[in-house]
C-alpha positions as CSV (number, residue, x, y, z in Angstrom):
1,M,3.6,18.5,-6.3
2,R,2.2,18.4,-3.0
3,P,3.9,19.6,-0.1
4,I,6.5,17.5,1.9
5,V,4.5,17.7,4.9
6,A,1.6,16.1,3.5
7,F,3.4,13.1,1.5
8,G,4.7,10.0,2.6
9,L,7.8,8.8,0.8
10,A,6.1,9.1,-2.4
11,G,6.4,13.1,-2.3
12,L,9.8,13.2,-0.5
13,L,11.5,11.2,-3.1
14,L,10.2,13.4,-6.0
15,V,11.4,16.4,-4.3
16,A,14.8,14.7,-3.9
17,G,14.7,12.8,-7.4
18,C,15.0,13.8,-11.0
19,G,12.4,15.8,-12.9
20,A,12.4,14.1,-15.9
21,D,10.2,11.0,-16.6
22,P,12.8,8.0,-17.1
23,T,10.9,6.7,-20.0
24,P,13.1,4.3,-22.2
25,A,13.1,4.9,-25.8
26,A,12.7,1.3,-26.9
27,S,9.5,0.9,-25.0
28,P,6.3,2.6,-26.2
29,P,4.4,4.2,-23.7
30,S,1.2,2.2,-22.4
31,A,2.4,-0.8,-24.1
32,A,2.2,-4.2,-22.0
33,T,5.6,-5.9,-22.5
34,S,6.4,-9.6,-22.2
35,A,9.3,-11.0,-20.0
36,P,10.9,-14.3,-19.6
37,P,10.2,-15.6,-16.0
38,A,12.6,-14.4,-13.6
39,T,15.3,-16.4,-11.7
40,P,14.1,-16.9,-7.9
41,E,16.8,-16.6,-5.4
42,E,17.4,-20.0,-3.7
43,S,17.2,-20.7,-0.4
44,P,19.2,-22.7,1.7
45,S,16.3,-24.9,2.8
46,S,15.3,-25.6,-0.9
47,T,19.4,-26.0,-2.1
48,G,20.6,-28.1,0.9
49,Q,23.3,-25.7,1.1
50,T,24.6,-24.2,4.8
51,T,24.5,-20.3,5.1
52,S,27.7,-18.7,6.2
53,A,26.0,-17.5,9.5
54,P,22.6,-18.3,11.3
55,G,19.5,-16.5,10.3
56,V,21.1,-15.7,6.8
57,S,19.6,-16.4,3.4
58,G,20.5,-15.0,0.0
59,D,21.0,-11.2,0.6
60,G,18.6,-11.0,4.0
61,I,19.0,-11.9,7.6
62,H,15.6,-13.5,9.0
63,S,14.2,-14.9,11.7
64,D,14.1,-19.0,12.2
65,N,10.7,-19.1,11.0
66,I,11.1,-17.0,7.7
67,T,12.3,-18.2,4.6
68,H,13.3,-16.2,1.6
69,V,11.7,-18.0,-1.3
70,A,12.3,-16.1,-4.3
71,N,13.2,-12.7,-5.8
72,V,12.2,-11.1,-9.0
73,P,14.3,-8.0,-9.8
74,P,13.2,-4.9,-11.9
75,G,13.2,-5.1,-15.4
76,A,12.7,-3.1,-18.3
77,P,10.6,-0.7,-18.9
78,L,10.0,-0.4,-15.1
79,D,13.9,0.0,-14.0
80,G,14.6,3.6,-14.5
81,P,15.8,6.0,-11.8
82,Q,12.3,6.6,-10.4
83,A,10.8,3.2,-11.1
84,W,10.1,2.1,-7.4
85,G,8.0,-0.5,-6.4
86,T,5.0,0.3,-4.5
87,D,1.7,-1.4,-3.6
88,L,0.3,-4.9,-4.6
89,A,-2.8,-6.8,-5.2
90,F,-3.9,-10.6,-6.0
91,Q,-6.2,-12.3,-7.9
92,G,-5.9,-16.1,-8.4
93,N,-2.7,-17.4,-9.4
94,Y,-1.6,-13.8,-10.3
95,A,0.0,-10.7,-8.4
96,F,-0.3,-7.2,-9.7
97,V,2.7,-4.8,-8.3
98,G,2.4,-1.0,-8.8
99,N,5.4,1.1,-9.4
100,F,6.2,4.8,-10.0
101,E,6.4,4.2,-13.5
102,G,3.4,1.6,-14.1
103,F,2.9,-1.6,-12.8
104,T,3.8,-5.6,-13.3
105,V,1.6,-8.5,-13.6
106,F,3.3,-11.6,-12.2
107,D,2.1,-15.2,-12.5
108,I,2.7,-16.7,-8.8
109,S,1.0,-20.3,-9.7
110,E,4.5,-21.4,-8.2
111,P,5.4,-18.9,-5.5
112,S,9.0,-20.2,-5.5
113,S,9.2,-19.0,-9.1
114,P,7.1,-16.1,-10.1
115,S,7.0,-15.3,-13.6
116,V,6.4,-11.8,-15.4
117,V,3.4,-12.0,-17.2
118,S,3.5,-8.0,-18.3
119,R,4.6,-5.0,-17.5
120,V,3.1,-2.1,-18.6
121,L,4.9,1.5,-18.8
122,C,2.2,4.1,-17.3
123,P,4.0,6.9,-15.3
124,G,1.9,8.7,-12.3
125,E,3.0,8.6,-9.2
126,Q,2.7,6.6,-7.1
127,N,0.4,3.9,-8.9
128,D,-1.4,2.8,-5.9
129,I,-3.0,-0.6,-7.2
130,S,-6.3,-2.4,-6.8
131,V,-8.1,-5.2,-8.9
132,S,-11.8,-6.3,-9.2
133,G,-12.7,-8.7,-11.9
134,D,-11.4,-7.7,-15.2
135,L,-10.7,-4.3,-13.8
136,L,-7.5,-2.5,-12.6
137,F,-7.0,0.6,-10.8
138,L,-4.1,3.1,-10.3
139,S,-3.7,5.8,-8.4
140,I,-2.3,9.0,-9.8
141,D,-1.0,11.7,-7.7
142,S,1.4,14.0,-9.6
143,V,-0.2,16.1,-12.4
144,R,-0.1,14.6,-16.3
145,A,-0.6,16.3,-19.2
146,G,-3.4,13.9,-20.1
147,T,-5.0,11.0,-18.9
148,E,-3.6,8.1,-20.8
149,C,0.0,6.5,-20.5
150,D,1.9,8.6,-22.8
151,A,1.3,12.0,-21.1
152,Q,3.7,13.8,-19.7
153,R,4.4,15.6,-16.5
154,G,2.2,18.6,-15.9
155,E,2.4,21.7,-14.0
156,P,0.5,21.9,-10.8
157,E,-0.9,25.6,-12.2
158,S,-2.0,23.9,-15.4
159,D,-5.5,22.0,-15.9
160,G,-3.8,18.7,-16.1
161,F,-4.8,15.2,-14.8
162,E,-4.5,13.7,-11.6
163,G,-6.7,10.8,-10.2
164,I,-7.6,7.3,-11.3
165,R,-6.6,5.3,-14.4
166,I,-8.7,2.0,-15.3
167,F,-7.5,-1.0,-17.0
168,D,-9.0,-3.8,-18.5
169,I,-7.2,-6.8,-17.6
170,S,-9.3,-9.4,-19.1
171,D,-6.1,-10.2,-21.0
172,K,-3.4,-10.3,-18.4
173,S,-0.5,-10.3,-21.1
174,H,-1.9,-7.0,-22.6
175,P,-3.8,-4.8,-20.2
176,R,-5.4,-2.3,-21.8
177,F,-6.3,1.7,-20.7
178,V,-9.8,2.2,-20.5
179,S,-10.4,5.4,-18.8
180,A,-9.7,7.8,-16.3
181,V,-11.6,9.9,-13.7
182,R,-9.9,13.4,-12.3
183,T,-10.2,13.8,-8.7
184,D,-9.5,16.9,-6.3
185,C,-5.7,16.9,-5.5
186,G,-5.3,13.6,-7.2
187,S,-5.4,10.3,-5.8
188,H,-2.2,9.5,-3.4
189,T,-4.4,6.0,-2.4
190,H,-7.4,4.6,-3.3
191,T,-9.8,1.9,-1.3
192,L,-11.9,-0.3,-3.5
193,V,-15.7,-0.8,-1.9
194,P,-17.8,-3.2,-3.5
195,G,-21.2,-2.0,-4.0
196,K,-24.5,-3.7,-2.6
197,S,-25.0,-4.9,-6.1
198,S,-22.4,-6.6,-8.1
199,D,-22.9,-4.0,-11.0
200,K,-21.2,-1.5,-9.1
201,V,-17.8,-0.8,-7.2
202,Y,-16.3,2.3,-5.4
203,L,-13.3,3.8,-5.1
204,Y,-12.7,5.7,-1.8
205,I,-9.9,8.1,-3.0
206,S,-7.4,9.6,-0.3
207,S,-5.0,12.5,-1.2
208,P,-3.5,15.1,0.9
209,G,-4.1,19.1,0.3
210,P,-4.9,21.9,-0.6
211,E,-2.1,23.1,-3.0
212,P,-1.6,26.8,-3.3
213,E,-2.2,28.0,-7.2
214,S,-3.2,24.5,-8.0
215,T,-6.1,24.1,-10.2
216,T,-6.4,20.5,-9.5
217,C,-5.9,20.6,-5.7
218,P,-8.0,23.4,-4.6
219,A,-8.8,24.5,-0.7
220,P,-10.5,23.6,1.4
221,H,-9.4,19.6,1.2
222,N,-11.0,17.8,4.4
223,K,-13.0,15.2,2.5
224,L,-12.7,12.0,0.3
225,S,-13.7,11.5,-3.1
226,V,-16.0,8.6,-4.0
227,V,-15.4,7.4,-7.5
228,E,-18.6,5.0,-9.1
229,V,-17.5,2.3,-11.4
230,P,-20.1,0.5,-13.2
231,V,-18.5,-2.8,-13.8
232,K,-19.9,-3.4,-17.6
233,A,-19.2,0.3,-18.5
234,P,-16.1,1.5,-16.6
235,E,-15.6,4.2,-19.3
236,T,-18.5,6.0,-17.4
237,A,-16.8,6.1,-14.1
238,K,-17.4,9.2,-12.2
239,V,-17.0,11.4,-8.9
240,V,-20.5,10.7,-7.1
241,S,-19.6,12.3,-3.8
242,K,-17.1,14.3,-1.8
243,P,-17.8,13.6,1.6
244,V,-16.3,15.9,4.6
245,L,-14.8,14.4,7.2
246,S,-14.1,17.3,9.5
247,G,-14.8,20.8,9.5
248,Q,-11.5,21.4,11.3
249,L,-8.6,21.1,9.4
250,P,-4.8,20.0,11.2
251,E,-2.7,23.2,12.4
252,D,-0.4,22.8,9.4
253,G,-3.2,23.3,6.9
254,I,-3.2,20.1,5.1
255,G,-6.2,18.2,5.1
256,G,-7.6,14.9,3.4
257,C,-6.4,11.4,4.3
258,H,-3.4,9.1,3.5
259,D,-5.3,5.7,3.2
260,L,-8.5,4.1,4.1
261,T,-9.1,0.3,5.2
262,A,-12.8,-0.9,4.6
263,Y,-14.6,-3.7,6.0
264,P,-17.4,-4.3,3.5
265,E,-19.1,-6.9,5.4
266,K,-19.1,-4.9,8.4
267,D,-20.3,-1.6,6.5
268,L,-17.1,-0.1,8.4
269,A,-13.9,2.1,7.2
270,A,-11.1,3.3,9.0
271,A,-9.4,6.4,7.9
272,A,-5.7,7.6,8.6
273,C,-5.8,11.5,7.9
274,F,-3.3,14.0,8.1
275,G,-3.8,14.8,11.8
276,D,-6.1,12.2,13.0
277,G,-7.8,8.6,12.6
278,F,-11.4,8.4,11.8
279,L,-14.0,5.4,11.9
280,L,-16.7,5.3,9.4
281,D,-20.0,4.0,8.6
282,I,-20.2,2.9,4.9
283,A,-23.5,1.1,4.9
284,D,-24.4,4.1,2.3
285,R,-21.2,3.8,0.2
286,V,-21.6,7.1,-1.7
287,N,-22.1,8.9,1.7
288,P,-19.7,7.4,4.4
289,K,-20.7,8.9,8.1
290,V,-18.1,9.6,10.6
291,L,-18.7,7.7,14.0
292,Q,-15.4,8.6,15.8
293,R,-12.4,10.5,15.2
294,V,-9.6,9.9,17.3
295,S,-6.3,11.7,18.2
296,D,-2.4,11.0,19.5
297,K,-1.0,14.6,19.2
298,Q,1.8,13.1,21.4
299,N,3.0,10.3,19.5
300,F,1.4,10.4,15.9
301,S,2.8,12.6,13.2
302,I,1.4,11.3,9.9
303,W,-1.7,8.9,10.4
304,H,-0.8,6.6,7.6
305,S,-2.7,3.3,7.4
306,A,-5.3,1.5,9.2
307,T,-5.9,-2.6,9.5
308,F,-9.3,-3.9,11.3
309,N,-8.9,-7.5,13.0
310,N,-11.0,-10.2,11.6
311,D,-14.0,-9.9,13.9
312,A,-13.6,-5.9,13.6
313,T,-13.0,-5.4,17.7
314,K,-9.6,-3.7,17.3
315,I,-8.0,-1.4,14.6
316,V,-4.5,-0.9,14.1
317,F,-3.4,2.3,12.9
318,G,0.1,3.2,11.7
319,D,2.2,6.2,11.8
320,E,4.6,7.2,9.0
321,L,6.7,9.6,11.0
322,G,9.5,11.5,9.0
323,G,7.4,10.5,5.7
324,G,9.4,7.2,5.2
325,V,12.5,8.9,4.5
326,S,14.0,9.2,7.9
327,A,15.5,6.7,10.5
328,T,13.1,6.5,13.1
329,C,14.0,2.6,14.3
330,D,16.8,3.4,16.4
331,S,17.3,4.4,19.9
332,N,16.9,8.1,19.5
333,T,13.2,7.6,18.6
334,P,10.7,6.6,21.5
335,K,8.9,3.1,20.6
336,T,5.6,4.7,20.5
337,K,6.7,7.1,17.5
338,G,6.8,5.8,14.0
339,A,5.1,2.8,15.1
340,N,1.7,1.1,15.3
341,A,-1.3,2.0,17.7
342,V,-3.8,-0.9,18.7
343,Y,-7.0,0.2,19.7
344,D,-10.2,-1.6,20.8
345,L,-13.6,-1.3,19.2
346,G,-16.3,-1.2,21.3
347,K,-19.8,-2.3,20.3
348,D,-20.9,1.3,20.7
349,S,-18.7,2.2,17.8
350,K,-15.8,3.7,20.4
351,L,-11.9,3.4,19.6
352,T,-9.8,2.8,23.1
353,L,-6.2,2.9,22.8
354,R,-4.6,-0.2,24.4
355,G,-1.0,-0.4,23.0
356,Y,1.7,0.3,20.6
357,F,4.2,-2.0,18.5
358,K,7.5,-1.2,16.8
359,I,9.6,-3.5,15.7
360,P,12.3,-4.6,18.1
361,R,15.7,-4.6,16.0
362,E,17.6,-1.2,15.9
363,Q,18.4,0.2,12.6
364,A,21.4,2.1,11.5
365,A,21.4,5.8,11.4
366,D,20.9,5.7,7.7
367,E,18.4,3.5,7.0
368,N,14.9,4.8,6.2
369,C,12.5,2.6,8.3
370,V,9.0,3.3,9.7
371,A,5.6,1.5,9.9
372,H,4.2,1.0,6.6
373,N,1.5,-1.4,4.5
374,G,0.6,-4.6,5.8
375,S,-2.3,-7.1,6.1
376,L,-3.8,-9.8,8.5
377,L,-2.8,-13.6,8.5
378,P,-6.0,-15.5,8.3
379,V,-5.3,-17.4,11.4
380,P,-8.7,-18.0,13.5
381,G,-8.9,-17.1,17.1
382,K,-5.6,-14.8,16.5
383,D,-4.9,-11.3,15.8
384,I,-1.8,-11.5,13.7
385,M,-0.5,-9.2,10.6
386,V,2.6,-9.3,8.3
387,Q,3.7,-5.4,7.8
388,A,6.4,-3.7,5.7
389,W,8.9,-1.2,7.6
390,Y,10.9,0.0,4.4
391,Q,14.6,-0.7,5.1
392,G,13.4,-2.1,8.7
393,G,12.2,-5.2,6.4
394,V,9.2,-7.2,7.0
395,S,7.9,-8.0,10.3
396,V,5.4,-10.7,11.2
397,W,3.7,-9.6,14.6
398,D,0.7,-10.8,17.3
399,F,-1.5,-8.1,18.6
400,T,-4.1,-10.6,19.9
401,D,-2.8,-9.2,23.6
402,A,-3.6,-5.6,22.9
403,D,-1.6,-4.4,25.7
404,K,1.4,-6.4,25.0
405,P,1.8,-6.8,20.9
406,R,5.0,-8.9,19.9
407,E,7.0,-9.6,16.8
408,I,7.1,-13.4,16.1
409,G,9.1,-13.4,12.7
410,F,10.8,-11.0,10.5
411,F,12.8,-10.4,7.4
412,E,15.3,-7.8,6.4
413,R,18.3,-6.9,4.0
414,G,20.4,-4.6,6.2
415,P,21.4,-1.1,4.8
416,I,21.6,-0.1,1.2
417,P,22.8,3.4,0.1
418,G,19.9,5.8,-0.3
419,L,16.1,5.1,0.1
420,G,14.5,1.4,-0.5
421,G,13.1,-1.4,1.6
422,S,9.9,-2.8,1.8
423,W,6.9,-0.4,0.9
424,S,4.1,-3.2,1.2
425,A,4.4,-6.8,2.6
426,Y,0.9,-9.0,2.2
427,Y,0.2,-12.4,3.0
428,Y,-1.7,-14.3,0.2
429,N,-2.8,-17.9,0.1
430,G,0.2,-19.5,1.8
431,H,2.9,-16.7,1.2
432,I,4.2,-13.5,1.9
433,Y,5.0,-11.0,-0.8
434,S,6.7,-7.8,-0.6
435,S,7.2,-4.9,-3.2
436,D,10.6,-3.8,-2.2
437,I,11.1,-0.1,-3.7
438,T,14.5,-0.9,-5.5
439,R,15.2,-4.8,-5.8
440,G,11.6,-6.0,-6.7
441,L,9.2,-8.6,-5.7
442,D,10.2,-10.9,-2.8
443,V,8.4,-13.9,-1.7
444,L,8.8,-15.3,1.8
445,R,7.2,-18.0,3.5
446,I,6.7,-18.5,7.6
447,D,6.7,-21.7,9.2
448,D,5.5,-21.5,12.7
449,P,3.0,-23.4,14.7
450,L,1.3,-20.1,15.7
451,T,0.8,-18.9,12.1
452,D,0.6,-22.4,10.4
453,P,-3.4,-22.4,10.2
454,A,-3.3,-19.4,7.9
455,S,-2.1,-21.7,5.0
456,K,-5.1,-23.5,4.8
457,V,-7.3,-20.5,4.0
458,R,-7.6,-19.7,0.2
459,I,-9.2,-16.6,-1.4
460,K,-9.7,-15.6,-4.8
461,E,-9.0,-11.9,-4.7
462,L,-7.1,-9.6,-2.2
463,N,-6.9,-5.9,-2.1
464,A,-5.4,-5.3,1.5
465,Q,-7.2,-2.4,2.0
466,T,-10.7,-4.1,1.4
467,Q,-10.7,-6.5,4.0
468,V,-13.0,-9.7,4.0
469,S,-13.6,-12.3,7.0
470,Y,-11.9,-15.5,7.0
């Protein structure tokens, strides 16, 4: 288990949670289980009913331009006490949702009525997820006794496995485990980067470390791991490089990165690391090079994530103050902390800080809330993104004016006992999809003159940390 300071919500929840894997006896490990379609929540706009109060729909509150279209709650075998929903990826009419206990494949051909195609039990926190063609990748950031899905939790001092698991998803109803690649300090998150030719893809592995007395997370750990995956022979995937980002570790001794976003068309990547942000040249996919390192010691605690605007003239870096378990969206926390920082990216590859954005609604003292995963809305000529804020909900905000970013829509549920809320919120082919930690998959729609042009854009595949131009 990683040091608490190095993790986001994932590691902190594990510290507080149960130690045993919640594996239902009736469900064999690594098996894909079919399930009937879940019943979507009805929204007032679809039923013709009036709500009890303006801006209330189902069990959430929202801005006038946001409609809560559907919800699919967790289901067996991914409904145990540690079965927290995590990241999402998309392909065609399918959404793939990671979970601490595995992943779910949804048919979203009808966004108002998503149906479960398969649920795969495969414990391995946090199961950050991406897809490419017939392949699906999961990040494993806790030591397991072996590579396959039925492997039990291992000990940090043991010679166990953590890293990347690879699945064949050519049959969405029966995903098949193919192979695994061990990486130093595991894989907290990963970013899929297409190769210069179509026969290979690369995974940039982000993870915190080092961990004392661990055989899987040796010191020093101030690097990424690059995994090369031959598309036609994924069982031969392997680590091909370990590029060092900096010779200087943060003051707390924790190195590595939390997340990285690539923009392959521009041969650029932005890495949010423990201590600083980095701009990378990835023209050589195997050997990324640092172009610039930026710091914000006054406002940023954990550089969590990064997003380019469409023309790569700006980067949004997010700060996960408190690791995702704290109430940082309150009047006691400055608006520049636990927030997003908007940087200009000049033609000389220099980053210049412009402004900050944080959701304007004050949250309760017991609501974990901080900037988390999001993606752009494909609106030509505008810089607009949707973003998860845990119990702060889902926010749509405009940073076209980098000095004065502003929120233009939101959806949130209000306080719940314990930890929860939206882990990731991404825009895909006309709808917003949110992975709620405890409540499953939410589908939202935004209807606003500012964002309506996005509904005309259709893409075949989306991994939010692998940006494509629109």
